[in-house]
N, C-alpha and C positions, 0 to 999 in steps of 0.2 A: 640519527640518520644524517648522512652528509647530502647536501643539495648542490654542491659546487658544480656538478656535471649537468644539472638541469637548466633549461632555458629560464630566463628571468620570469616569464609569464607562468610557466609551469611550476616553478619554485613558489611563486606567490599563491597559486592555486592550492598546492599541497599545504602550505602554511595556513591558508584559510580553512582547509578541511579540518586540520587538527585543532583549530581554535573554536569550532562550533560544537556545542554540546547537544547530543540527541537524547531526549528523555527516555528513561527505561520503564516508566510507569505513568499512569494517567495523572497522578498527583503532581509529578514534576512538570508535565506538559501544561496543566491548567495554571501553573504559576507564570507562564510566559504567554503574552497575548498573541504572538505569532503561531504558536502551537494550538492555542485555543481556537483561533480562526480556522486552522486546518481541521480540527475536530468538528467544528460546526459545519464546515463545507462538506466533509465526508458524510455526516448525518443527513444533511440536506440532499445529497446525491442518493443515498440509500432510500430515503423516503420518496424522492421523486421517481425513482426506478421501481417502486413497489417491491423492494427486495424481500420483504417478509410479510406474513400475516400473523396477527395476534390470535392465538387459539388457547383453549384451556389445556392444561397439562393432563395427560391421561393418567389414571390411577396407577401407581407403582412405577412410573417413569421419572427419570431425572432430566433436568434441563442440561443442555450443552452450553458450557461457559464460553466466554469470548474474552479477547484482550485487544488492546490497542498496540499497533506497531507504528513506529515513527521513522521517517527518513527525510532527507533533504534532496531535492531534485536540482541538478545544476544545468545551466545552459552550456552550449558548445564552447563558449569563451571562458567557462569556469565560474561565472557569477551564479549566485543563488537564484534559481528560477522560482521555486516555491517550497514551502514546508508541507510535507505530505503526511497525513494520518490515515491509517487503514484499520478498520474494525474487522478482526478475523475470529472465526469460530475455532474452538479447541476440538477439532474433529477427531483427534487422537483418543478422545474419551468415549467415542461411539463404538458400537458393535453392530456389524451388518446383520439385518434381520431383527434386531432388538430396538435400536435407536433410529434406524433409517432403512428405507427400502430401495433407495436409488442414490446414485452418486451425482455430485455437482460438477459440471464442467464450466470453466470460465468462458466467457463470450469474447470472441475476437472483435477488435474495433474495426469499423468499416474501412478505414484507411489501410489496415493490415490486409484485409481481404482483397482490396483493390490492387495493392502491390503484388500480392501473390498471384492474382489472375493476370496481371501485366507480365510478370516473369514467365508464367506458363505460356502465354501467347507469344512472347518474344523468343522463348527458347524451344518452341514447338513441343 
């Protein structure tokens, strides 16, 4: 890909993006201390928010698996803000009424709600 039409700062940002490796599995991530810290931070946040309860598995039921998803968050100027790890459930393995009775809806951050309310108030 040619970058001769890009500004110097944007070309540098694009070059930096292609030089960073994002792990595709947990073993790769645990080999790098930056990703290990991201995993520890995510687990601490899940525990702090009481995301789950440990319960006994009902007879004849299977557990829903999970996997780690990794990404890099960038600042507005293109620098790396942080390494982000997210533990996600493999919900596609579930069947409604068999594995679950209700759906999960992500919770909006308070700042997002405030911005939405501000827009509503300003736009009538």
